[in-house]
C-alpha positions in Angstrom: 78.8 78.8 134.8 80.1 75.2 135.0 79.4 74.9 131.2 81.5 77.9 130.3 85.0 77.7 128.9 88.1 79.1 130.5 91.7 79.4 129.5 93.0 76.7 131.9 90.4 74.2 130.7 91.2 74.9 127.0 94.9 74.6 127.6 94.6 71.3 129.4 92.2 69.9 126.8 94.5 70.7 123.8 97.5 69.4 125.6 95.7 66.1 125.7 94.6 66.4 122.1 98.1 67.3 120.7 99.4 63.7 120.2 96.3 62.5 118.4 94.7 65.6 116.9 95.7 64.9 113.3 94.6 61.3 113.5 91.2 62.2 115.1 90.3 65.4 113.2 92.6 65.5 110.1 90.3 63.7 107.7 87.1 64.8 109.4 87.8 68.5 108.9 89.7 68.3 105.6 87.1 69.7 103.3 86.4 72.7 105.5 90.1 73.3 106.0 90.7 73.3 102.2 87.8 75.7 101.6 89.2 78.1 104.1 92.7 78.0 102.7 91.3 78.5 99.2 89.4 81.6 100.4 92.6 83.0 102.0 94.6 82.3 98.9 92.2 84.4 96.8 93.5 87.4 98.8 97.0 86.3 99.7 99.8 88.3 101.2 100.3 88.3 104.9 98.1 85.7 106.6 97.6 85.1 110.3 96.2 81.7 111.2 94.8 81.8 114.7 94.7 78.5 116.4 97.2 77.0 114.0 97.3 73.9 116.2 99.6 71.2 114.9 100.1 73.1 111.6 98.0 70.7 109.6 96.8 73.4 107.3 100.3 75.1 106.7 101.4 73.0 103.7 98.2 74.1 101.9 99.3 77.8 101.6 101.1 79.1 98.5 104.8 79.7 98.9 104.2 83.3 97.8 102.3 84.1 101.0 103.8 84.9 104.4 102.1 82.9 107.1 102.1 83.7 110.8 100.6 81.0 113.1 99.6 81.3 116.8 98.1 79.0 119.2 97.2 79.0 122.9 98.5 75.4 123.3 102.3 75.0 123.5 102.1 71.2 122.9 100.0 71.8 119.8 102.4 74.5 118.6 105.5 72.2 119.0 103.8 69.8 116.6 103.4 72.7 114.1 107.1 73.7 114.5 108.2 70.2 113.8 105.9 70.1 110.7 107.4 73.3 109.4 110.9 72.1 109.9 110.2 68.7 108.3 108.6 70.1 105.2 110.9 73.2 105.0 107.9 75.6 104.8 109.9 78.8 104.4 106.8 80.9 103.9 105.9 80.2 107.5 107.7 83.2 109.0 106.5 83.0 112.7 104.9 80.5 115.1 104.1 81.7 118.6 102.1 80.9 121.7 99.5 83.6 121.9 95.9 84.1 123.2 93.4 84.8 120.4 91.7 87.3 122.7 94.9 89.3 123.3 96.9 89.5 120.1 100.2 91.2 120.3 100.2 92.4 116.7 99.7 96.0 115.6 96.5 97.2 114.1 96.0 96.4 110.3 98.9 93.9 110.3 97.4 91.2 108.1 95.7 90.9 104.7 93.8 87.8 106.1 93.1 86.5 109.5 92.0 82.8 109.3 90.7 80.8 112.3 89.6 77.2 111.8 87.4 75.8 114.5 88.7 78.4 117.0 86.0 81.0 117.7 83.7 78.6 119.6 86.6 77.4 121.7 87.4 80.8 123.0 86.2 81.7 126.5 85.1 85.1 125.1 84.4 84.6 121.4 83.4 88.2 120.7 86.7 89.5 122.2 88.6 87.2 119.8 86.5 88.5 116.9 87.3 92.0 117.9 91.0 91.2 117.9 90.7 89.6 114.5 89.1 92.7 113.1 91.7 95.0 114.7 94.7 93.3 113.1 93.1 92.8 109.7 94.0 95.6 107.2 91.2 97.7 105.6 90.0 95.8 102.6 91.1 92.5 104.1 89.1 89.5 105.3 88.5 87.4 108.3 87.9 83.8 107.3 86.5 81.3 109.8 85.5 77.7 109.9 83.2 77.6 112.8 80.6 75.4 114.5 77.2 77.0 114.1 74.6 75.6 116.6 70.9 75.5 116.3 68.8 78.5 117.1 65.9 76.5 118.6 64.3 73.1 118.7 65.5 69.7 119.9 69.0 70.1 118.5 69.4 73.3 120.5 68.2 71.6 123.7 70.7 68.7 123.1 73.6 71.1 122.5 72.9 72.9 125.7 72.6 69.6 127.6 75.9 68.4 126.2 77.9 71.5 126.9 79.0 70.6 130.4 80.5 67.4 129.0 82.2 68.8 125.8 83.6 71.7 127.8 86.2 69.2 129.1 87.1 68.5 125.5 87.9 72.1 124.9 84.9 73.4 122.8 81.3 74.4 122.9 78.5 72.2 121.6 76.1 75.2 121.4 77.2 78.3 119.4 74.2 79.8 117.6 74.6 82.1 114.5 73.1 85.0 116.4 76.4 85.4 118.3 77.9 86.4 115.0 75.0 88.7 114.0 75.0 90.4 117.4 78.8 91.0 117.1 78.6 92.4 113.6 75.7 94.6 114.5 77.9 96.5 116.9 80.5 97.3 114.3 80.5 99.7 111.3 83.8 98.4 109.8 82.9 94.7 109.3 80.4 93.1 106.9 79.4 89.5 106.1 80.7 88.4 102.7 79.7 84.7 102.8 78.4 82.0 104.9 78.1 78.4 103.6 78.0 75.0 105.3 81.0 72.7 105.1 81.4 69.1 106.2 81.0 67.3 108.6 77.3 66.9 109.4 76.3 70.4 108.3 77.1 71.7 111.8 80.0 73.8 110.6 80.2 76.8 108.2 82.8 78.7 106.2 82.2 82.4 107.2 83.9 85.3 105.5 83.9 88.8 107.0 85.3 91.8 105.1 86.8 94.8 106.7 85.8 98.1 105.1 88.4 99.9 103.1 89.6 103.2 104.5 87.4 105.4 102.3 84.3 103.4 103.2 85.1 103.3 106.9 85.4 107.1 106.9 81.9 107.7 105.5 
């Protein structure tokens, strides 16, 4: 249990990361972030970015879309608010402190739910995924950039050994793909559209889930 994440640990970790997050992770995650934004832009409309953090991705969205950003960390979100003000990002219509596992939005509120490097930081990832699915409209997409851990072998052993350490940094070192497959197996409204690796190191993937259109869901 000591290796599991909890809300207090995550909040503390990202309060520490807030001043340096862009410097440490901005360039490292840039290609994955751009890939996720491009996928969201292909759908467009009303986009929820869960774990918006410092708002580093916000300038990448088209002005024709309406962006809502949430984050569990208030210090991270203050950085996002400052970025929106500095760049006059008028398409960012709302930024709010909120738990990914307990979204306050109504069902079917968004054309796209995007979450970059978020799912594996949630104490209960499947609960967050359920919420993403709930607020995505029929025919919309859930677009993730996520760590995908090894299923077996030396890398899996190393990830499990590192977990008590990286927990203090606010994430998981181990997060096997079967957590996604088990989640989707329990749903009739969600299907996998795409999974492909993105930098760095091949340990992360762009994952796109589609939500069935109303007619398909009723069958």
